[in-house]
N, C-alpha and C positions, 0 to 999 in steps of 0.2 A: 776233639769233637767226635771222632769216630768211636773212641772208647766209650764215651758217654752214651752214644746210640746203641752200642753193643750191650751196655749195662741196662738200658731201658727196655730192650726187647724182651728179656725174661720177665721183667716186672710187668710189662704190658700183657704178656701171655698169662702170668699169674692172675692179673686183674680180670682178664677175659674168662679164665677158668672159674674164678670165684663168682663172676657175674652169672655164668651159665649154671653153676651149682646153686646159686641163690634162686634163679628162675625155676629150676627143677624142684627145689625145695618148696617154693611158693605154689607150684602147681599141685603138689602132693595132696593137700586137704581137699581141693576140688575134685581131683581124680578119685580119691577114696569115696567121696560122696557119689560121684557119677558112675564109677566102675565097680565099687564094692557094695556100698550101702544100698543104693537104689535097686540093683538086681536082686539082692537077697531079701530086702524088705518086700519087694514086689512078689517074689516067689511065695513068701509067707502069707500073702493076701489073695492068692489065686482062687482058693476055695470060696472066698466071699465074692470075688468078681464073677465066678461062674454061676452064681445065683441069678444074675440078671444080664450077663453078657454071653454071647456065643464065643467059643474058643478062638475064632478068627478075630474077634473084636479085642482080644487081649493085645494085639499088635499095636493098633492106634492108641490104646490106653497107655501102654508102656511108652510110646512115642510122646504122648502129651506129658507124662511124668518126667521123661528124659529132658524135654524142652525146658520145663520149669527148673529142674535141678541144674541144668546146664547154665541157666542164667545166674543162679546162686553160686555155682562153681566158678563162673567167670568173675563175679564180684569178689568172691573169696580170693581168687588168684591175684586180681589187681590190688586188693588190700594188702595181701601178704608180700607181693612183689615190691610194692611201694615202701612198706615197712622195712624190708631187708635192704632195699636200696638206700634209704635214709640212714640206716644203721651202719651200712658199709661206708658211706661217705663220711661218717663221723670219725673213722679211723680208730675207733675204740674196739679192739678185737674181742674183749670180754663181753661188751654190750651186744656186739653183732652175733657172737656165739650164743648168747642167751636168747636173742630174737629168733635165731635159726632153730634152737631147741624148742621154743614155743610153737613155731610153725609145724615142726615135725611132730610135736606132741599132739597138736590138733588132728593131724592126719592119723597118727597112731590111735588116738582116742576114738576117732570115727570108726576105725576098724574094730576096736575093742567093743564099742557100744553095739555095733552091728552083730558081732559074734554073740554077745550076751543076749540081745533081743531075740535072735533066731533060736538060740538055745532055750530061752524061756518059752517061746511059742511052741517049740517041739515038746518041752516038758508038760505044757498045759494040755496037750492032746491026751495025756494020761490022767487028767483031772488033778494035777498037782500045781501048787503055787498060783492058783487062779486069782488070788487076791493081791498078789505082789504088784505094786504100781509099776508101770512100764517106763517111767522116766526118772524120777528123783534118785532112788538108790542106784539104778543102773548108770545114770549119768556120773555120779560120784565115783563108782567103781571103774567105769570106763576111763574117766579122767586120770585116776591113779594108775591104771594099767597102761594108758597111753604115755604118761610121763615116764614110767619105768622103761617102756619099750623104746622111747626116743633117746634114752641115754645109753651111751656105749657104742663104739665103732661097729662092732659086729651086728648089733641089733639095727643100727642105722642102715647098714648095707642090706639087711633083710627087708627093711621098710622100703628102700629104694627099688629092690627087685619086685616087691609087691606093687609098687607104683607102676612098673612097666606092664604087669598083668592088668592092673586097673585101667591103664590107658587103652589096652587092647579091648577090654570089656566095654569101656565107654565108647570106643569106635564102633564096635558091633551094635551097641545100642543106638548110635546115630543112624544106622542103616534103617531102623524102623521109621524114621521121619519120612521116608519115601511114601509110606502108607497114608499119611495124613490127608493129602488131597483126594484120595479115593474114598475116604470115609467121612467126608464133611456132611453128607446127607444120608449116610448109611443107616444110622439108628433113628432117624426122623424122616418124615416126608419132606419134600423140597421146601426150602424156606422162603421161596418167593412170596412177596406180599399178596394177600388175598383181596381181590376187588369186590366191592359190594355188588349184589345182584342188580340187574337192570331195573330201573324204576323204584329201587328200594329207598331212595333218599328223600322222598316227597311225603313224609309222614310227620309233620311238625308236632303233633300232639303227644307223641311218645315221650316219656320222661327221661331226663338224665338219670344216670345210676352211679352211685359212689359206693364201692365196696371197701371197707376198712377191716383188714385182718391184723390181729395183734398176736404176736408169737407167744405161745406157752401161757396164755391167760386163762387161769382156772376160775370157773364160776364161784366155787366156794370162797375164793379170796377177793371177790368183787363185792363192794358194799351194796351195789344195786341188788345183789342176790342174798343179802343178809350177812355179809362178812362182819366179824367183830370190829375190825379196824376200818376207819374211814378212808378206804383206798381209792375210791373212784367218785369223788364229788362232781367232777366234770361230766362223766357219763351218766350220773344220776340226774343231772339237770337236763341232759339231752333226752333221756328216757321219759321225762315228763311230757314230751310231745311225740312219743313213738310207742310202738308195740314191743313189750318186753316178754320174751318167751322164757318161762321159768324152768323148764326141763328140756335142755338141749344137750345132745350128745354128739361128740366128734366121732366120726366113723373109724378112727384109729387114734394112736397115741404119739405120733411124731409128724414132722412137717411135710415131707414129700407126699405121702398118701393122703394126708389131711387136706392140703391145698388142692390136690388132684380131685378129691371128692367134691370140694366146693365148686370147682370150675367145670367138672364133667357131669355132675349129678349121678355119679356111680360110686359104689362102695369099692374098697380096695380089692376084694375078691373078683371084681369085674374089670376095673381099669388096670390092675396089676402093677401099679407103681408101689412095690412092696418094700424096697430098700431106700435108704436115704439118697443115694446117687442114681436111683432108677427113674423111670419116666412112664407115663401112661401109654397104653397100646395105641398104635396108629389110628385104628378105627374109632377108638374112644376120643382121641383128640379131634378127629374130623367132625365129630358130632358134639363137641363141647359147647359150653355157653359162649366163650369168645368167638368160636366159629360161627354160631348162629347170629350173634349180634353183628359181626362184621359183614356177613352176607346180607343182613337186613338194612345196612346203611349206617350203623352206629360208628362213631369215631371212638377208638379204644386206646387207652394209655395205662401204663402201670409203673409203679415205683417200688422197688424191692430193696430191703435191707438184709435179708437172709437169702443168699444165692440159691438155696434149695427151695425157696419160694419165689423164684424168678420164672417168668413166662418162657424165656428162651431156653432155660435149662430143662424145663419139662416139655419142650417141644411145641409151645403155643405162641412163640414169638412172632410168627408171620401174621397173626391175626391183629396185632397191635400197631397202631400208627406211631405211638410214642413210647419210649422206654427210658427210665432213669434207674439203672440197676446198680447193685453193689454200693448202696448209699451208706457206707460205714467208713470209719477211719481205717487206713491201711488198705492192703490189696489182698483179698482172699484168693486162695488157690482155686477153689471152686468159684469161678467168676461167671456170673450170669451174662455179663457183657461179652466175655470171650467165648461163651458157649456157642454162639453163632458160627465161630470159626474153628473152635476146637471142641466139638461136641462130647469128646471123651475126657475133658479136663476134670469134670466133677467126679466121675468114677476114679480117675487117677488120684484125686485128692484124698481118697480113702486109704491110700498107702500110708502106714503109720509113721513113716519117715517124716512126712509133712507135719504131723502133730508134734513130733519130737522137736523139729526145727522151730515150730511156732512157740513152744514152751521156752526154748533157749533164747529166742529173740525177745520173749516177754521178760525174761530175767535181765537181759542186757538193756532193754528199753521199757521199763515199767510205766504203767499209766499213772498220771498224777491228778487227773480230774474225773475219771470214770465216764468219759464221754465218747468212748469208741463207737457206741451204737446210738449216737445222738439222733432222736427222732426228727430234729430240724433238718438234718441232711436229706431226709426223704420228703418232708412236708413242703419245703421251699420249691423244689422242681415240680411237685404235684400241683401246687397252686399256680405257679407260673404257666404250666400247660393249660390249666382250666381257663385262665384269663386270656390266653391267646388262641383258643379254639374257635372254629366256625360255629356260631350260635344258631345257624339255620338247620343244623343236623344234631340229633341227640348224641350224647357221649356216655361212655362207660369208663370210669376210672377205678383202678384197683391199687390200693396202697397197703403195703405190708410193713409193719413196724416191728423191730427186733426185741426191745425190752417188753416184758420182764424176763426174757430167756436168760439162763445162766451165762456168765457169772452175774450175780445179783446186785453187786454194789452199785448204787445209784450216785449221781453227782450231788453236790450241795445245791439247794438246801434240803433235799429229800433224804440224804444219807443221815442216819441216826434218828429219823422221825419216830420210828416205832421201837428202836433199841439203841440206847445211848452208849452201849459198851464200845470198846475199842476193837472188838473182834470183827472179822470179815468185812473190812472196809475198803478193800482193793479187789480188782478182778482176780488176782492170783489167790487171794484168801477167801473169796466168796464163791468159788466154784464148788458145786455140790459133789457128792459121791453118787454115781449113777446106778440105777436099778437096785439090785439087792445089796450092793456094797454100802448103801446107807446104813445097814445094820451095824456097821463097825463104828459109826459116828456116835459120840456121847449125846444123850438127850438134849443137853444144854446147847451143843453145837447145832443140832437140828432146829431147835427153837430160834436160834440166832439167824440161821439161814432162812427160815420162814419169815422172820421179821424183815430181813434184807430184801427178800422177794416182794413182800407187801410194799416196801418202800419203792421198789422198782415199778410196781403196779401204779403207785401214786405218781411216780415220775412220768410214766408214759401216758397216764390219764390226763395230766396237765396239757401235754402237747396234742394228744388225740382229740380232746374236746375243743381245743382252739382251732384245730384243723377242720373239724366238722362245722363249726360256726362259719369259718371263712369260706368253706366250699359251698355251703347253702347260700350264703350272702352273695357269692359270685354267680351261682347258677340259677338262683331264683327258686320259687316254691314248687315248680314242676320238676322236682328232684326226689328220687327215692334213695335212701341211705341204709346200708346194712353194716352193722358193727358185730364182728364175731372173732373167733380165734381158730387156729389150726389144731390145737390140742391144749390140754391143761398142764399142770405141774404137780408132782407128788412129794409130800413130806411125811406121809403116814405109812403104816404097815411095814416100816423098815425098807421102804421102796423110794428111791430118789429120782428126781427129775422126770423123765418120760422115756418112751420107747420100751422094748422088751415085752414080756407077756402080761405085765401089770395093767389091768383095765379098771382100776378103782375110780371112784367118783371124782377125786381131785384131778386125775389126769385125763378123764374123758368128758367130764361135764364142763361145758364152755358157755360163755354168754352169747346171746343172739338178740340184738335190738334192731327192729325194722321200723324206719320212718317212711311212711307213704307220702306221695306228693300231696301237698296241701294239708297234711295232718297237723292239728294244733294241740290235741289232748292225748294223753297217754292212756294205755290200757295194758293189762297183763293177761297172758294166755297160759293156761296150766296144762295143755296137752303135751305129750312127749314128741319131740321133733329131732331131726338129725341134720348133719351138714348137707347131705344130698338133697334136702328140701330147699336149699338156698337157690340153686340154679333154676329149678322149675318156677319158683316164685318170681325171680327176676325175668325169666323168659315170658311169663304171663304178663308182667308189667309192661314189657316191651312189645306185646302183641304177637308173640311167636308160639307156634305149636311145639310141644315138648316131644323130643324123640322117644320112641317106644323103648329104647335101650336104657333110658334114665330110670333110676330106682327111687327117686324122691317124688314128693308131691308138693304142689303149690300151697303156700301158707296164707294166701290172701283171703280175707273174709269175702264170701260170695254174696252177691245181690240175690234177691228173690227169697224163696223159702230157706230158712236156716238149714245148713247142712253141716253136721259134725265131721271133722276130719277123721274121726274114728270109723266112719262108714267105709273108708277105703284104705286106712293105714293105721295099724294098731301097735306095731312093734318097732323098736329101734335096735340097730346092731352096731357094735364097735369091734375092731379086730386088729390083730398084729400077726403078720405072716412073714416077718423079715428073715426068718431062717429057712424059708422055702425058696425054691427056684421060681423065678418070675413066670416061667412057661410050664412048670411042672404042676402035677396035682397038689392041691393045698392040703397037706396032711400033718403039718407041724405048725403050731402056733396057739393062739388064744382068741376066742370069740365071746363077746358079751351080748346077751339078748336082754332087752329091757321092755317090759310090758306092764304098764300101770305102776304099781308100787314095787314090783318084783324085778330082780336083776340076777341073771345067771351068768357066771364066768366059767366057760368051758375050755379046758386045756386039752391040746391035741399033740400026739407024737412025743418024740424025745427032744426036749428043749435043753439048751446048753447055755447057762449064764452063771458067772461066778457067784458063789454063796447062795445059789437058788435052793430053796427048801423043796421038799417033796410036794408037788402041786396036785391038788385034787379039786374037782369042781366045787364052786362056791355059789351059794344062793343067799341073797340079802333082801330084806325089806327096807328099801332106801327111804321110805317115808318115815318110818319110826326109828331107823338105824342109819342115818345119813353118813356116819363115819365107817360103816361096814365092819362092825366089831363082832357081830354074832352071825356065824354061818348057819343058815336054816336048812341046809340041804337034806338033813335027816328028818327034821321036824315037818317039812312040807314036801314030801316025795312027789305028790301029784303036780304041784307047781313046777318043781324041778324037771319032772318028766315032760311036761307041756313045753317048757322053754327049750329043753334039749331037743325035742322034736322039731321045733321051729328052726333051730340052728342046723340040724341035720338036713332038713328040707332045703334050706338055702344052699348049704354046701353041696348037696346033690345036684343043684342047678348050676352053681358057679365055680365049684372047686376042681373041675376036670382039668386034665392036662391039655395044653395048647400046642399046636404043631410048631416045631422049630428044628433047625439043622445046626451042624457045627459051624456053618458060615453065617447063619442069620437067626436072630432072635425072633420070637413070636410077634405078630403084628396085630392080631385080633380080627383079621379079615374074615375069619370063620364065624364070628359072632353074628347074631341076627341083625339085619340091616336096620338102621334108624328110620323113623318115619320121614316123609317129605318135609323139608323145612320151609314153611310158607307163613306169611302174615295171616293173622286172624281178622284183621280189619285196620282201620286208620288209627287205632290207638288201643290202649288197654281195654280188655273186655269189661272191666269194672270201672265205675265212676271213681274219680279222685276222692280220697278220704278227706273229708272236710271237718272232722271233729264235731 
């Protein structure tokens, strides 16, 4: 018996050593993510972060990214440890060895992918390899390199030594978590709910307000506006009892600044939400439409499918009584729901590591029904809230739907409605090439993507129109409804999707349909309007005075002597300043000025986008040339000069540098104070529209 025990002791020791070795091997992939990939990817993004964060704010941003990657690393560790434990229990040494090799290969591939990515970022600073995709070729190369690196005893020892340095790096990163409690309210004003002003809840005549924003909905692709395909039969029916504005321009060409302009009544050069993960200035938020409505006694709710169009994320969450955010399949890194607790999570999501991980997860778990952004996920909670609210007080509901944003593939029965081919039928294959990279796509591919986009428009139209009917049926006739978009989508000019300096009609012309309380018959308005006109319109309907800082004008038809809107508002502006510092002077970007039939696109500074051609100012007659094919800048110098002077006058007023420090970003407190927010009376100044 004693001899047997002596024989078992070395065997037990070997088993313990093997178990410890397996645990360390299982920890390697997560350690490489947390201690190698994250810090290097983060360092490659710092120049983008500093466009809208102060240097001190980099600490909680890294902490937020570290927290998310730590969760992924823990899941990866548990999965690898379980796999190796099961293989070890099988007593098949060859199988166990193969499993260990796979785990080490994942760790080595992570290191190789990080090295390749950082090298490519560095090379791109010299203007080289700017069109090389960041994921597919690099992933294959990294996988091969990782597999080679994981084979061989000497290379394995090197990998294990690197794992120790990665553990030290991950531990240092964990120290940044200490900063999170101190930065919860750092970039936004305190998030305590705002109470209505005393006596503000006794105005029953004020209408309920429903604002529906549809992501990336381009007016030229909407059949209400003359699109060739029948994309929006539901909205066409709704428009027969509403006011349709024919010439509406988004004040920018991507989500965050577009939504901010809708809700604040200010253009991007004023509210300074210039980047995707940025947010409006404090002073701008304090004088926003939700702030006014809340103070006047409205009940506010919102439902968001795009986290960048979430009220919490842009600092307006405290004005809303109800929120149902992140209403999509899966868990986005930039979570509007978590923004109340981790306000730097959306900036952290801009680290390219998260995009790479999302692509890999998409490969491992592809979609089978194209319903990741199902509008019903947003519509159900919105209608439930409407049905459960206090009817003695007016309410404001904002719903943002994600389709037809890319990827464009819609679910059945809409998929294939406008293009029966087998191309671009999944999220992975229906993603477009962004900005100037679309120049590389064959014309047939672009046509297919445009058809898939139109199918997605038809898809969202089905649910949007049903939602509008249900909302009006629930709230009654004393309800104002606005249907619009944050921006459009581009397939022309070799320019894909949105954002960047492209301010062509497809990407900045958006729908705007306004149904007034009691309105029965439709009408069309031909004047040029902007996103910033929406907030003043809704404020007037609610009986509120408009702050002097707002740049838009009410669109309501006025009683008494007829007054043209052109008496006080003749031009519209759209812009992109995403390559500018949020607090700096606005010297780089693009501004479009639209007046009547003429549109000038003015480019500023040294812009940097892959495959970008040499940009010169462009002038188009959008009435006779809606696709903007003929640049009239030389043929109409007086028109071009006039519009350029309009742009320069506005830039002189709004494009100045705003005070900031290395510890704190700008707040906008130095801007002119808004007017006093008071009621104008017991209801709207105008009688209800009765058709």
